[in-house]
C-alpha atoms as an extended CHARMM CRD file, in Angstrom:
* protein
*
       219  EXT
         1         1  MET       CA            -52.2230000000      -62.2910000000      190.3640000000  PROA      1               0.0000000000
         2         2  PRO       CA            -54.6060000000      -61.3140000000      187.5640000000  PROA      2               0.0000000000
         3         3  ASP       CA            -52.6770000000      -60.4790000000      184.4130000000  PROA      3               0.0000000000
         4         4  GLY       CA            -54.3680000000      -57.9410000000      182.1380000000  PROA      4               0.0000000000
         5         5  SER       CA            -52.3620000000      -59.2700000000      179.1690000000  PROA      5               0.0000000000
         6         6  ILE       CA            -53.8740000000      -62.7540000000      179.4110000000  PROA      6               0.0000000000
         7         7  LEU       CA            -57.4580000000      -61.9320000000      180.4010000000  PROA      7               0.0000000000
         8         8  SER       CA            -59.8510000000      -63.4660000000      177.8960000000  PROA      8               0.0000000000
         9         9  ARG       CA            -61.7630000000      -61.2110000000      175.5270000000  PROA      9               0.0000000000
        10        10  GLY       CA            -65.0110000000      -62.3050000000      177.1840000000  PROA      10              0.0000000000
        11        11  VAL       CA            -63.7890000000      -61.3500000000      180.6730000000  PROA      11              0.0000000000
        12        12  LEU       CA            -62.5220000000      -57.9890000000      179.4510000000  PROA      12              0.0000000000
        13        13  LYS       CA            -65.8590000000      -57.3120000000      177.7390000000  PROA      13              0.0000000000
        14        14  SER       CA            -67.7250000000      -58.2290000000      180.9440000000  PROA      14              0.0000000000
        15        15  ILE       CA            -65.5090000000      -55.9060000000      183.0000000000  PROA      15              0.0000000000
        16        16  TRP       CA            -65.9840000000      -53.0630000000      180.5130000000  PROA      16              0.0000000000
        17        17  ILE       CA            -69.7790000000      -53.4620000000      180.4870000000  PROA      17              0.0000000000
        18        18  LYS       CA            -70.0260000000      -53.5320000000      184.2970000000  PROA      18              0.0000000000
        19        19  SER       CA            -67.7580000000      -50.4900000000      184.5590000000  PROA      19              0.0000000000
        20        20  LEU       CA            -69.8600000000      -48.6380000000      181.9840000000  PROA      20              0.0000000000
        21        21  GLU       CA            -73.0790000000      -49.4910000000      183.8160000000  PROA      21              0.0000000000
        22        22  ILE       CA            -71.6980000000      -48.1000000000      187.0790000000  PROA      22              0.0000000000
        23        23  TYR       CA            -70.4290000000      -45.0210000000      185.2340000000  PROA      23              0.0000000000
        24        24  ILE       CA            -73.8700000000      -44.3390000000      183.7350000000  PROA      24              0.0000000000
        25        25  ASN       CA            -75.6470000000      -44.9420000000      187.0360000000  PROA      25              0.0000000000
        26        26  ARG       CA            -73.6840000000      -42.1170000000      188.6210000000  PROA      26              0.0000000000
        27        27  MET       CA            -75.6650000000      -39.7490000000      186.3840000000  PROA      27              0.0000000000
        28        28  LEU       CA            -72.4530000000      -37.8390000000      185.7200000000  PROA      28              0.0000000000
        29        29  PHE       CA            -73.2130000000      -34.6690000000      187.6400000000  PROA      29              0.0000000000
        30        30  LYS       CA            -70.6360000000      -31.9240000000      187.2870000000  PROA      30              0.0000000000
        31        31  VAL       CA            -69.1660000000      -30.7690000000      190.5790000000  PROA      31              0.0000000000
        32        32  LYS       CA            -70.8590000000      -27.3620000000      190.3010000000  PROA      32              0.0000000000
        33        33  HSD       CA            -74.2220000000      -29.1000000000      189.8960000000  PROA      33              0.0000000000
        34        34  LEU       CA            -73.5330000000      -31.3640000000      192.8650000000  PROA      34              0.0000000000
        35        35  GLU       CA            -72.7500000000      -28.3330000000      194.9770000000  PROA      35              0.0000000000
        36        36  GLY       CA            -75.9850000000      -26.7330000000      193.7880000000  PROA      36              0.0000000000
        37        37  ILE       CA            -77.9640000000      -29.8270000000      194.7730000000  PROA      37              0.0000000000
        38        38  LYS       CA            -76.3630000000      -29.8680000000      198.2140000000  PROA      38              0.0000000000
        39        39  SER       CA            -77.2100000000      -26.1890000000      198.7500000000  PROA      39              0.0000000000
        40        40  GLY       CA            -80.7720000000      -26.7090000000      197.4960000000  PROA      40              0.0000000000
        41        41  LYS       CA            -80.4200000000      -24.3850000000      194.4970000000  PROA      41              0.0000000000
        42        42  ILE       CA            -80.6440000000      -27.2970000000      192.0540000000  PROA      42              0.0000000000
        43        43  SER       CA            -83.4270000000      -29.8630000000      192.2800000000  PROA      43              0.0000000000
        44        44  LEU       CA            -83.8320000000      -31.0960000000      188.6870000000  PROA      44              0.0000000000
        45        45  ALA       CA            -81.7990000000      -33.0250000000      186.1670000000  PROA      45              0.0000000000
        46        46  PHE       CA            -82.5800000000      -33.9360000000      182.5680000000  PROA      46              0.0000000000
        47        47  ARG       CA            -81.0960000000      -37.0760000000      181.0630000000  PROA      47              0.0000000000
        48        48  VAL       CA            -81.4690000000      -38.9520000000      177.7790000000  PROA      48              0.0000000000
        49        49  TRP       CA            -81.2580000000      -42.7230000000      178.2560000000  PROA      49              0.0000000000
        50        50  LYS       CA            -82.3080000000      -45.7860000000      176.2940000000  PROA      50              0.0000000000
        51        51  LYS       CA            -83.8700000000      -46.9460000000      179.5640000000  PROA      51              0.0000000000
        52        52  PRO       CA            -84.1170000000      -45.3050000000      182.9980000000  PROA      52              0.0000000000
        53        53  MET       CA            -80.8760000000      -45.7030000000      184.9230000000  PROA      53              0.0000000000
        54        54  VAL       CA            -82.2570000000      -44.6770000000      188.3250000000  PROA      54              0.0000000000
        55        55  LYS       CA            -85.4280000000      -45.4060000000      190.2750000000  PROA      55              0.0000000000
        56        56  LYS       CA            -87.6390000000      -43.2240000000      192.4220000000  PROA      56              0.0000000000
        57        57  GLY       CA            -86.3910000000      -43.3560000000      195.9960000000  PROA      57              0.0000000000
        58        58  SER       CA            -82.9420000000      -44.6900000000      195.1040000000  PROA      58              0.0000000000
        59        59  LEU       CA            -79.7480000000      -43.1830000000      196.5110000000  PROA      59              0.0000000000
        60        60  ILE       CA            -76.7000000000      -42.2530000000      194.4610000000  PROA      60              0.0000000000
        61        61  LYS       CA            -73.2310000000      -41.9000000000      195.9700000000  PROA      61              0.0000000000
        62        62  THR       CA            -71.3080000000      -38.8390000000      194.7720000000  PROA      62              0.0000000000
        63        63  VAL       CA            -68.2710000000      -36.8570000000      195.8750000000  PROA      63              0.0000000000
        64        64  ILE       CA            -70.4800000000      -34.5750000000      198.0020000000  PROA      64              0.0000000000
        65        65  GLY       CA            -72.5320000000      -37.3460000000      199.6120000000  PROA      65              0.0000000000
        66        66  GLN       CA            -75.6600000000      -39.3030000000      198.7790000000  PROA      66              0.0000000000
        67        67  LEU       CA            -78.3460000000      -37.9040000000      196.5080000000  PROA      67              0.0000000000
        68        68  GLU       CA            -81.9480000000      -39.1080000000      196.5640000000  PROA      68              0.0000000000
        69        69  ILE       CA            -83.9890000000      -39.5810000000      193.4030000000  PROA      69              0.0000000000
        70        70  VAL       CA            -87.2800000000      -37.9670000000      194.4400000000  PROA      70              0.0000000000
        71        71  ASP       CA            -89.0640000000      -38.7350000000      191.1720000000  PROA      71              0.0000000000
        72        72  ILE       CA            -88.3910000000      -39.6310000000      187.5610000000  PROA      72              0.0000000000
        73        73  ALA       CA            -90.6770000000      -39.2800000000      184.5450000000  PROA      73              0.0000000000
        74        74  THR       CA            -90.4520000000      -39.0890000000      180.7690000000  PROA      74              0.0000000000
        75        75  ILE       CA            -90.8500000000      -35.6750000000      179.1910000000  PROA      75              0.0000000000
        76        76  GLU       CA            -90.8480000000      -34.1540000000      175.7160000000  PROA      76              0.0000000000
        77        77  ILE       CA            -88.0320000000      -31.7670000000      174.9760000000  PROA      77              0.0000000000
        78        78  ASP       CA            -90.4450000000      -28.9160000000      174.1170000000  PROA      78              0.0000000000
        79        79  GLU       CA            -91.9440000000      -29.2030000000      177.6020000000  PROA      79              0.0000000000
        80        80  ILE       CA            -88.7520000000      -27.9010000000      179.2060000000  PROA      80              0.0000000000
        81        81  ASP       CA            -88.9300000000      -24.1680000000      179.9410000000  PROA      81              0.0000000000
        82        82  THR       CA            -86.3450000000      -21.6200000000      181.0310000000  PROA      82              0.0000000000
        83        83  ALA       CA            -87.2770000000      -21.8880000000      184.7040000000  PROA      83              0.0000000000
        84        84  SER       CA            -86.7740000000      -25.6790000000      184.6640000000  PROA      84              0.0000000000
        85        85  ALA       CA            -83.4230000000      -25.3270000000      182.9100000000  PROA      85              0.0000000000
        86        86  GLN       CA            -82.2480000000      -22.8870000000      185.5730000000  PROA      86              0.0000000000
        87        87  VAL       CA            -83.4350000000      -25.1650000000      188.4110000000  PROA      87              0.0000000000
        88        88  ALA       CA            -81.3220000000      -27.8610000000      186.7310000000  PROA      88              0.0000000000
        89        89  GLY       CA            -78.2740000000      -25.5980000000      187.0050000000  PROA      89              0.0000000000
        90        90  TYR       CA            -78.0800000000      -24.0870000000      183.5130000000  PROA      90              0.0000000000
        91        91  GLU       CA            -77.9280000000      -20.3820000000      182.7780000000  PROA      91              0.0000000000
        92        92  SER       CA            -80.3180000000      -20.6430000000      179.8640000000  PROA      92              0.0000000000
        93        93  LEU       CA            -82.7100000000      -23.0360000000      178.1710000000  PROA      93              0.0000000000
        94        94  ALA       CA            -80.5540000000      -22.9440000000      175.0350000000  PROA      94              0.0000000000
        95        95  GLU       CA            -77.5330000000      -24.2160000000      176.9770000000  PROA      95              0.0000000000
        96        96  LEU       CA            -79.4490000000      -27.2460000000      178.2340000000  PROA      96              0.0000000000
        97        97  LEU       CA            -81.1130000000      -28.0020000000      174.8970000000  PROA      97              0.0000000000
        98        98  LYS       CA            -77.7660000000      -27.9150000000      173.1070000000  PROA      98              0.0000000000
        99        99  ILE       CA            -76.6010000000      -30.7710000000      175.3420000000  PROA      99              0.0000000000
       100       100  LEU       CA            -79.7900000000      -32.8330000000      175.1990000000  PROA      100             0.0000000000
       101       101  GLU       CA            -80.2220000000      -32.5920000000      171.4330000000  PROA      101             0.0000000000
       102       102  LYS       CA            -76.9470000000      -34.4400000000      170.9240000000  PROA      102             0.0000000000
       103       103  ARG       CA            -78.2500000000      -37.4960000000      172.7960000000  PROA      103             0.0000000000
       104       104  VAL       CA            -80.2410000000      -40.4140000000      171.4080000000  PROA      104             0.0000000000
       105       105  GLY       CA            -82.9280000000      -42.0770000000      173.5220000000  PROA      105             0.0000000000
       106       106  THR       CA            -85.8000000000      -41.1550000000      175.8320000000  PROA      106             0.0000000000
       107       107  LEU       CA            -85.7260000000      -37.8740000000      177.7190000000  PROA      107             0.0000000000
       108       108  TYR       CA            -86.2350000000      -38.0950000000      181.4890000000  PROA      108             0.0000000000
       109       109  ARG       CA            -86.9930000000      -35.3760000000      184.0230000000  PROA      109             0.0000000000
       110       110  VAL       CA            -85.3780000000      -36.3430000000      187.3190000000  PROA      110             0.0000000000
       111       111  GLU       CA            -86.1880000000      -34.6670000000      190.6250000000  PROA      111             0.0000000000
       112       112  VAL       CA            -83.2180000000      -34.9290000000      192.9360000000  PROA      112             0.0000000000
       113       113  LYS       CA            -82.1580000000      -33.7020000000      196.3640000000  PROA      113             0.0000000000
       114       114  TYR       CA            -79.2430000000      -34.0230000000      198.7780000000  PROA      114             0.0000000000
       115       115  HSD       CA            -79.8600000000      -36.8870000000      201.1800000000  PROA      115             0.0000000000
       116       116  SER       CA            -76.9170000000      -37.4440000000      203.5160000000  PROA      116             0.0000000000
       117       117  PRO       CA            -73.1140000000      -37.6650000000      203.8150000000  PROA      117             0.0000000000
       118       118  ASP       CA            -71.4290000000      -40.6240000000      202.1360000000  PROA      118             0.0000000000
       119       119  PRO       CA            -71.7100000000      -43.4940000000      204.6640000000  PROA      119             0.0000000000
       120       120  ARG       CA            -68.3730000000      -44.8630000000      203.4450000000  PROA      120             0.0000000000
       121       121  ILE       CA            -66.5840000000      -41.9140000000      205.0850000000  PROA      121             0.0000000000
       122       122  ALA       CA            -67.6270000000      -42.9410000000      208.5760000000  PROA      122             0.0000000000
       123       123  MET       CA            -67.0170000000      -46.5880000000      207.7050000000  PROA      123             0.0000000000
       124       124  ARG       CA            -63.4550000000      -46.0910000000      206.5070000000  PROA      124             0.0000000000
       125       125  ASN       CA            -62.4420000000      -44.3370000000      209.7330000000  PROA      125             0.0000000000
       126       126  LYS       CA            -63.8710000000      -47.0420000000      211.9820000000  PROA      126             0.0000000000
       127       127  THR       CA            -61.0380000000      -49.2600000000      213.2110000000  PROA      127             0.0000000000
       128       128  ASP       CA            -62.5220000000      -50.4060000000      216.5300000000  PROA      128             0.0000000000
       129       129  LEU       CA            -64.5380000000      -53.2200000000      214.9840000000  PROA      129             0.0000000000
       130       130  ASP       CA            -66.0070000000      -55.9110000000      217.1880000000  PROA      130             0.0000000000
       131       131  GLU       CA            -65.6540000000      -59.6170000000      216.3480000000  PROA      131             0.0000000000
       132       132  GLU       CA            -68.9780000000      -59.7510000000      214.5410000000  PROA      132             0.0000000000
       133       133  GLU       CA            -68.1100000000      -56.7480000000      212.3410000000  PROA      133             0.0000000000
       134       134  ILE       CA            -64.6620000000      -58.1590000000      211.5490000000  PROA      134             0.0000000000
       135       135  SER       CA            -66.1760000000      -61.5200000000      210.6440000000  PROA      135             0.0000000000
       136       136  ALA       CA            -68.7400000000      -59.9020000000      208.3400000000  PROA      136             0.0000000000
       137       137  LEU       CA            -66.0520000000      -57.7980000000      206.6410000000  PROA      137             0.0000000000
       138       138  PHE       CA            -63.7740000000      -60.7450000000      205.9930000000  PROA      138             0.0000000000
       139       139  LYS       CA            -66.6610000000      -62.8020000000      204.6420000000  PROA      139             0.0000000000
       140       140  LYS       CA            -67.2070000000      -60.0700000000      202.0320000000  PROA      140             0.0000000000
       141       141  ILE       CA            -63.5140000000      -60.0560000000      201.1500000000  PROA      141             0.0000000000
       142       142  LYS       CA            -63.3900000000      -63.8570000000      200.8150000000  PROA      142             0.0000000000
       143       143  ARG       CA            -66.5210000000      -63.7440000000      198.6500000000  PROA      143             0.0000000000
       144       144  LEU       CA            -64.9180000000      -61.2320000000      196.2970000000  PROA      144             0.0000000000
       145       145  ASP       CA            -61.8810000000      -63.4990000000      195.8930000000  PROA      145             0.0000000000
       146       146  LYS       CA            -63.9090000000      -66.7120000000      195.6480000000  PROA      146             0.0000000000
       147       147  TYR       CA            -66.1890000000      -65.5710000000      192.8600000000  PROA      147             0.0000000000
       148       148  SER       CA            -63.5710000000      -63.6840000000      190.8610000000  PROA      148             0.0000000000
       149       149  LYS       CA            -63.0600000000      -65.0400000000      187.3480000000  PROA      149             0.0000000000
       150       150  THR       CA            -59.4140000000      -63.9560000000      187.4870000000  PROA      150             0.0000000000
       151       151  GLY       CA            -58.5190000000      -65.4370000000      190.8870000000  PROA      151             0.0000000000
       152       152  PRO       CA            -57.9770000000      -63.8470000000      194.3200000000  PROA      152             0.0000000000
       153       153  TRP       CA            -57.1930000000      -60.1470000000      194.0450000000  PROA      153             0.0000000000
       154       154  THR       CA            -58.1970000000      -58.2170000000      197.1880000000  PROA      154             0.0000000000
       155       155  SER       CA            -54.8370000000      -58.4530000000      198.9990000000  PROA      155             0.0000000000
       156       156  MET       CA            -52.9740000000      -57.6770000000      195.7750000000  PROA      156             0.0000000000
       157       157  ILE       CA            -54.8570000000      -54.4210000000      195.2510000000  PROA      157             0.0000000000
       158       158  LEU       CA            -54.6750000000      -53.3670000000      198.9000000000  PROA      158             0.0000000000
       159       159  GLN       CA            -50.9140000000      -54.0000000000      198.9380000000  PROA      159             0.0000000000
       160       160  GLY       CA            -50.4670000000      -52.2170000000      195.6180000000  PROA      160             0.0000000000
       161       161  ILE       CA            -52.2970000000      -49.1130000000      196.8210000000  PROA      161             0.0000000000
       162       162  ASN       CA            -50.4410000000      -49.1170000000      200.1430000000  PROA      162             0.0000000000
       163       163  GLN       CA            -47.0820000000      -49.2870000000      198.3660000000  PROA      163             0.0000000000
       164       164  ASN       CA            -48.0620000000      -46.7300000000      195.7090000000  PROA      164             0.0000000000
       165       165  PRO       CA            -50.4070000000      -44.1550000000      197.2830000000  PROA      165             0.0000000000
       166       166  LYS       CA            -51.9330000000      -41.5990000000      194.9140000000  PROA      166             0.0000000000
       167       167  LEU       CA            -50.3460000000      -43.2090000000      191.8820000000  PROA      167             0.0000000000
       168       168  ARG       CA            -52.2830000000      -42.7440000000      188.6420000000  PROA      168             0.0000000000
       169       169  ALA       CA            -54.7450000000      -45.5800000000      188.0630000000  PROA      169             0.0000000000
       170       170  PHE       CA            -53.1020000000      -46.4210000000      184.7160000000  PROA      170             0.0000000000
       171       171  ASP       CA            -49.6380000000      -46.5940000000      186.2750000000  PROA      171             0.0000000000
       172       172  LEU       CA            -50.8480000000      -48.6350000000      189.2430000000  PROA      172             0.0000000000
       173       173  ALA       CA            -52.6370000000      -51.0260000000      186.8960000000  PROA      173             0.0000000000
       174       174  THR       CA            -49.4320000000      -51.4210000000      184.8910000000  PROA      174             0.0000000000
       175       175  LYS       CA            -47.4530000000      -52.2070000000      188.0420000000  PROA      175             0.0000000000
       176       176  LEU       CA            -50.0160000000      -54.8230000000      189.0420000000  PROA      176             0.0000000000
       177       177  GLY       CA            -50.2350000000      -56.3370000000      185.5670000000  PROA      177             0.0000000000
       178       178  VAL       CA            -53.9320000000      -55.6170000000      185.0480000000  PROA      178             0.0000000000
       179       179  THR       CA            -55.9970000000      -53.2680000000      182.9070000000  PROA      179             0.0000000000
       180       180  LYS       CA            -57.0090000000      -49.8570000000      184.1950000000  PROA      180             0.0000000000
       181       181  ASP       CA            -60.7120000000      -50.6870000000      183.8080000000  PROA      181             0.0000000000
       182       182  TRP       CA            -60.2930000000      -53.9100000000      185.7950000000  PROA      182             0.0000000000
       183       183  LEU       CA            -58.4430000000      -52.0350000000      188.5330000000  PROA      183             0.0000000000
       184       184  LYS       CA            -60.9630000000      -49.2060000000      188.8120000000  PROA      184             0.0000000000
       185       185  LEU       CA            -63.9040000000      -51.6010000000      188.8980000000  PROA      185             0.0000000000
       186       186  ASN       CA            -62.4250000000      -53.6210000000      191.7590000000  PROA      186             0.0000000000
       187       187  VAL       CA            -61.0500000000      -50.6650000000      193.7240000000  PROA      187             0.0000000000
       188       188  ARG       CA            -64.6240000000      -49.3750000000      193.7090000000  PROA      188             0.0000000000
       189       189  LYS       CA            -65.7340000000      -52.6030000000      195.4170000000  PROA      189             0.0000000000
       190       190  LEU       CA            -63.1450000000      -52.0650000000      198.1440000000  PROA      190             0.0000000000
       191       191  LYS       CA            -64.1390000000      -48.4180000000      198.4430000000  PROA      191             0.0000000000
       192       192  ASN       CA            -67.7450000000      -49.4540000000      199.0430000000  PROA      192             0.0000000000
       193       193  MET       CA            -66.4650000000      -51.4630000000      202.0100000000  PROA      193             0.0000000000
       194       194  GLY       CA            -64.6390000000      -48.4240000000      203.4030000000  PROA      194             0.0000000000
       195       195  LEU       CA            -61.1670000000      -49.7990000000      202.6660000000  PROA      195             0.0000000000
       196       196  THR       CA            -59.8710000000      -47.2680000000      200.1240000000  PROA      196             0.0000000000
       197       197  ILE       CA            -60.0230000000      -43.5450000000      199.4820000000  PROA      197             0.0000000000
       198       198  SER       CA            -60.1680000000      -42.0660000000      195.9830000000  PROA      198             0.0000000000
       199       199  HSD       CA            -58.2180000000      -38.8750000000      195.3070000000  PROA      199             0.0000000000
       200       200  GLY       CA            -58.0060000000      -36.5150000000      192.3560000000  PROA      200             0.0000000000
       201       201  VAL       CA            -55.1820000000      -38.7780000000      191.2260000000  PROA      201             0.0000000000
       202       202  GLY       CA            -54.9060000000      -42.3330000000      192.4820000000  PROA      202             0.0000000000
       203       203  TYR       CA            -55.9570000000      -43.9940000000      195.7150000000  PROA      203             0.0000000000
       204       204  SER       CA            -54.8410000000      -44.5580000000      199.2940000000  PROA      204             0.0000000000
       205       205  LEU       CA            -55.9000000000      -46.9580000000      202.0210000000  PROA      205             0.0000000000
       206       206  SER       CA            -58.2790000000      -45.7360000000      204.6810000000  PROA      206             0.0000000000
       207       207  PRO       CA            -57.5050000000      -46.3460000000      208.3770000000  PROA      207             0.0000000000
       208       208  LEU       CA            -59.8180000000      -49.3500000000      208.1460000000  PROA      208             0.0000000000
       209       209  GLY       CA            -58.0810000000      -50.5090000000      204.9660000000  PROA      209             0.0000000000
       210       210  LEU       CA            -54.6860000000      -50.3630000000      206.6630000000  PROA      210             0.0000000000
       211       211  LYS       CA            -56.0130000000      -52.4110000000      209.5540000000  PROA      211             0.0000000000
       212       212  VAL       CA            -57.5720000000      -55.0100000000      207.2500000000  PROA      212             0.0000000000
       213       213  LEU       CA            -54.3820000000      -55.2830000000      205.1640000000  PROA      213             0.0000000000
       214       214  GLY       CA            -52.3540000000      -55.8370000000      208.3300000000  PROA      214             0.0000000000
       215       215  MET       CA            -54.7140000000      -58.6090000000      209.3740000000  PROA      215             0.0000000000
       216       216  LEU       CA            -54.5960000000      -60.2200000000      205.9460000000  PROA      216             0.0000000000
       217       217  GLU       CA            -50.7950000000      -60.1540000000      205.9050000000  PROA      217             0.0000000000
       218       218  SER       CA            -50.5690000000      -61.6430000000      209.4090000000  PROA      218             0.0000000000
       219       219  ASN       CA            -52.7500000000      -64.6430000000      208.5120000000  PROA      219             0.0000000000
């Protein structure tokens, strides 16, 4: 079992950097802006980055589904007008500029639109897997354990979530003897496979996650 108290400084730094990169790549849309994008009222976003964190045509997973990056380009701050600020979900140009002026880096104008529901939702409810699908899923799980610098962890996290559903990430991490950042980073990997569900507080196993845990425990 990975122990957060004995993880090397280098491993912890690596985990923190990877977690930060994923965090930035989400683009940090507020829920009201996500809802506006889904309804079509919002189609722009302005971000200040040291380097572009998204690419044209890429998809971003969010709580309301997948967003598509239609286009991305650099822009000068004085090129933003009131109409653009409102299409980005702000009531006024001043409100947007107040946020952007606090950032350091290059300003990007990002065209964005709602693309589709989160594919992980359908995946996590699929329990009638055929042999080929089961084999592919377990290969991914074994790969996560094999290449982990802290040793096998997938069963430990699945069991921990199953025994402590909707427990705060910090408290669950403490129970498992790992850091919160380490836990959140690796739960996200399981979520991408459809095995876990994230809630306002804590996590639970999906129907697929419960099935996979049962199979892991029976082996």
